C-alpha atoms as a printed R data frame, in Angstrom:
   type eleno elety resid chain resno      x      y       z
1  ATOM     1    CA   UNK     A     1 -7.983 14.317  25.778
2  ATOM     2    CA   UNK     A     2 -9.547 14.990  22.380
3  ATOM     3    CA   UNK     A     3 -8.195 12.612  19.732
4  ATOM     4    CA   UNK     A     4 -7.118 14.383  16.548
5  ATOM     5    CA   UNK     A     5 -6.933 11.279  14.395
6  ATOM     6    CA   UNK     A     6 -7.683  7.605  14.520
7  ATOM     7    CA   UNK     A     7 -5.489  4.805  13.283
8  ATOM     8    CA   UNK     A     8 -6.929  3.071  10.254
9  ATOM     9    CA   UNK     A     9 -4.376  0.285  10.068
10 ATOM    10    CA   UNK     A    10 -6.015 -3.111   9.927
11 ATOM    11    CA   UNK     A    11 -4.846 -6.706   9.816
12 ATOM    12    CA   UNK     A    12 -4.189 -6.581   6.065
13 ATOM    13    CA   UNK     A    13 -1.848 -3.586   6.402
14 ATOM    14    CA   UNK     A    14  0.013 -5.149   9.327
15 ATOM    15    CA   UNK     A    15  0.526 -8.380   7.369
16 ATOM    16    CA   UNK     A    16  1.736 -6.480   4.274
17 ATOM    17    CA   UNK     A    17  4.201 -4.459   6.366
18 ATOM    18    CA   UNK     A    18  5.441 -7.647   8.016
19 ATOM    19    CA   UNK     A    19  6.068 -9.292   4.634
20 ATOM    20    CA   UNK     A    20  8.015 -6.223   3.468
21 ATOM    21    CA   UNK     A    21 10.087 -5.942   6.646
22 ATOM    22    CA   UNK     A    22 10.909 -9.656   6.635
23 ATOM    23    CA   UNK     A    23 12.012 -9.473   2.979
24 ATOM    24    CA   UNK     A    24 14.887 -7.100   3.925
25 ATOM    25    CA   UNK     A    25 14.239 -5.240   0.626
26 ATOM    26    CA   UNK     A    26 12.880 -1.953   1.939
27 ATOM    27    CA   UNK     A    27 14.163  0.256  -0.881
28 ATOM    28    CA   UNK     A    28 14.301 -2.084  -3.860
29 ATOM    29    CA   UNK     A    29 12.757 -5.350  -4.854
30 ATOM    30    CA   UNK     A    30  9.536 -6.863  -6.123
31 ATOM    31    CA   UNK     A    31  7.301 -5.254  -3.504
32 ATOM    32    CA   UNK     A    32  8.615 -1.740  -4.212
33 ATOM    33    CA   UNK     A    33  8.291 -2.250  -7.966
34 ATOM    34    CA   UNK     A    34  4.739 -3.568  -7.590
35 ATOM    35    CA   UNK     A    35  3.832 -0.539  -5.460
36 ATOM    36    CA   UNK     A    36  5.310  1.836  -8.040
37 ATOM    37    CA   UNK     A    37  3.343  0.170 -10.845
38 ATOM    38    CA   UNK     A    38  0.065  0.271  -8.917
39 ATOM    39    CA   UNK     A    39  0.590  3.876  -7.821
40 ATOM    40    CA   UNK     A    40  1.493  4.932 -11.365
41 ATOM    41    CA   UNK     A    41 -1.803  3.490 -12.619
42 ATOM    42    CA   UNK     A    42 -3.748  5.031  -9.728
43 ATOM    43    CA   UNK     A    43 -2.550  8.595 -10.397
44 ATOM    44    CA   UNK     A    44 -2.280  8.193 -14.164
45 ATOM    45    CA   UNK     A    45  1.409  9.074 -14.337
46 ATOM    46    CA   UNK     A    46  3.990  7.841 -16.803
47 ATOM    47    CA   UNK     A    47  6.842  7.862 -14.268
48 ATOM    48    CA   UNK     A    48  7.000  7.433 -10.484
49 ATOM    49    CA   UNK     A    49  9.946  7.563  -8.076
50 ATOM    50    CA   UNK     A    50  9.897  6.345  -4.485
51 ATOM    51    CA   UNK     A    51 11.600  8.383  -1.774
52 ATOM    52    CA   UNK     A    52 12.129  7.834   1.924
53 ATOM    53    CA   UNK     A    53 10.312 11.062   2.831
54 ATOM    54    CA   UNK     A    54  8.698 14.164   1.426
55 ATOM    55    CA   UNK     A    55 11.866 16.132   2.174
56 ATOM    56    CA   UNK     A    56 13.994 13.723   0.163
57 ATOM    57    CA   UNK     A    57 11.657 14.199  -2.806
58 ATOM    58    CA   UNK     A    58 13.031 17.745  -3.139
59 ATOM    59    CA   UNK     A    59 16.591 16.519  -3.767
């Protein structure tokens, strides 16, 4: 079998996901707001909205 991609998830990502999942605030909360702020700075945008998927971003 020829692998088409390799997982690049390390210990830091697993720990961050665990913190988020254990917080029970998947859609709202401090972690989501912090991500929005960091992403906004990263792409240089004034506004950012989080969606559950690319399809939901259309609606």
